[in-house]
C-alpha positions in Angstrom: -34.8 -23.3 4.2 -32.7 -23.8 6.8 -30.1 -25.2 5.5 -29.7 -22.5 2.9 -29.6 -20.1 5.8 -26.4 -22.0 7.2 -24.8 -22.1 3.9 -24.9 -18.6 3.6 -23.9 -17.9 6.9 -21.0 -19.9 6.5 -20.1 -18.3 2.8 -20.5 -14.8 4.7 -18.0 -16.4 7.3 -15.2 -17.4 4.8 -15.5 -14.1 2.7 -15.0 -12.1 6.3 -12.3 -14.4 7.4 -10.5 -14.0 3.7 -10.9 -10.3 4.0 -9.2 -10.3 8.0 -6.4 -12.4 6.9 -3.6 -10.1 6.5 -1.1 -10.4 3.6 1.8 -10.4 5.2 0.2 -10.8 8.9 3.6 -13.2 9.1 6.3 -10.3 8.6 8.0 -9.6 11.9 8.4 -5.6 10.6 4.5 -5.8 11.5 5.6 -5.3 15.0 6.6 -1.8 14.7 2.8 -0.9 14.0 1.8 0.6 17.1 -1.7 -0.1 16.6 -2.5 -2.4 13.6 -6.3 -2.4 13.9 -6.0 1.7 14.2 -3.3 1.4 10.9 -6.2 -0.9 9.2 -9.1 1.4 9.9 -7.0 4.6 8.6 -5.7 3.0 5.7 -9.8 1.9 4.8 -10.3 5.4 5.6 -7.7 7.4 3.9 -6.7 5.0 1.1 -9.4 2.2 0.4 -12.0 4.6 -1.5 -9.4 5.0 -4.6 -7.3 1.9 -4.1 -9.9 -0.6 -2.6 -10.4 -2.1 1.0 -7.3 -4.7 0.3 -5.5 -2.5 -2.1 -6.8 -3.4 -5.2 -8.2 -1.1 -7.7 -8.5 -2.6 -10.7 -9.9 -2.0 -13.3 -9.5 1.7 -12.3 -6.9 3.5 -13.8 -5.1 3.8 -10.4 -2.0 1.8 -9.0 -2.9 -1.5 -7.6 -1.5 -1.8 -3.9 -1.7 -5.5 -2.9 1.3 -7.4 -3.7 3.0 -4.6 -5.0 3.5 -1.4 -3.3 6.2 -2.9 -1.0 8.7 -2.5 -4.0 8.9 1.3 -3.4 10.4 0.6 0.1 13.6 -1.1 -1.9 15.4 2.9 -2.1 15.4 5.9 -0.1 14.1 7.8 -2.5 11.0 5.3 -3.5 10.4 5.3 0.1 10.3 9.4 0.4 8.3 9.3 -2.8 5.4 7.3 -1.0 5.4 9.9 1.8 5.3 13.0 -0.5 2.4 11.8 -2.4 -0.3 14.3 -1.6 -2.8 12.5 -0.2 -0.1 10.9 2.0 1.7 14.3 3.0 -1.4 16.3 3.3 -3.1 13.7 5.3 -5.5 14.6 8.0 -3.9 12.2 10.0 -1.6 14.6 11.8 0.2 12.4 14.1 3.2 11.4 12.4 3.7 7.9 14.2 0.0 7.1 13.6 0.8 7.9 9.8 4.1 5.7 9.7 1.9 3.2 11.2 -0.8 3.1 8.4 2.0 3.4 5.7 3.8 0.3 7.3 -0.3 -1.3 7.0 0.0 -0.5 3.5 3.7 -1.3 2.9 3.9 -4.6 4.8 0.3 -6.0 5.1 -1.4 -5.3 2.0 1.8 -5.2 0.0 2.9 -8.4 1.4 5.7 -10.2 -0.2 6.9 -7.1 -2.2 8.7 -5.4 0.5 12.0 -6.6 -0.1 13.7 -8.5 3.4 15.8 -5.1 3.6 12.9 -2.7 3.9 13.0 -1.4 7.3 9.1 0.1 8.8 8.6 3.8 8.6 8.9 6.0 11.7 7.6 9.2 12.6 11.0 10.9 12.1 11.1 9.7 8.4 7.4 10.7 8.0 8.0 14.2 9.5 11.0 14.6 7.4 9.3 14.0 4.5 5.4 15.1 4.7 6.9 18.6 4.8 8.2 18.3 1.3 4.9 17.1 -0.9 5.0 16.6 -4.5 3.3 19.5 -5.8 3.9 20.0 -9.2 4.8 17.7 -12.3 2.9 14.4 -13.2 2.4 11.9 -10.5 2.1 9.2 -13.3 5.7 10.5 -14.5 7.1 10.0 -10.9 5.6 7.0 -10.2 6.5 5.9 -13.7 10.1 6.9 -12.5 10.1 4.9 -9.0 9.0 1.7 -10.6 11.2 1.7 -12.9 14.1 2.3 -10.4 12.5 -0.8 -8.6 12.9 -2.6 -11.5 16.2 -2.0 -12.8 17.8 -1.6 -9.2 15.7 -4.3 -7.2 14.6 -6.9 -8.9 11.0 -5.6 -9.1 8.7 -7.3 -12.0 8.2 -5.3 -15.4 4.7 -5.2 -14.5 5.2 -2.7 -11.8 5.1 -0.1 -14.6 1.1 -1.1 -14.8 -1.7 0.4 -12.3 -2.4 -3.3 -12.3 -1.7 -6.7 -13.5 -2.9 -7.5 -16.8 -3.9 -3.6 -17.7 -3.5 -3.1 -21.5 -2.2 0.0 -22.1 -0.7 2.0 -24.9 2.8 3.2 -23.7 3.7 5.9 -25.5 
């Protein structure tokens, strides 16, 4: 009985460590995050309900962030798109520096190696400027598709970026 209990505790610790280890932990751009623990907590509170704690939303019909969201940092228009998304632009996080930290956590930790080498961290000034112009009309799906196509064409992103998640089987019209 005791051996089973110890095995359960050990398994729990391994699972916990897997969730605690950031995807892009060695990325030097993480230094731009003022408080990484707060940024992680903000991501969990404001994004994980739909996109998953580690950015895995599959099989929900929502864009998966893990290992993919960084591609949207390859062009200024796509960076702006991430900030202008309604749930970001209208976030209850009113402090622009704190929101920039959360976006940097999302891009460089959750996005991992998908963030291009030249991609710079979000700044409070950039967040303030772009969140003043939230996306309020049009299809968010079409807007995302446009930015995904540009990332594929101009930045070498994988064609699977057009899908919500790897392995999604969806008819395209």
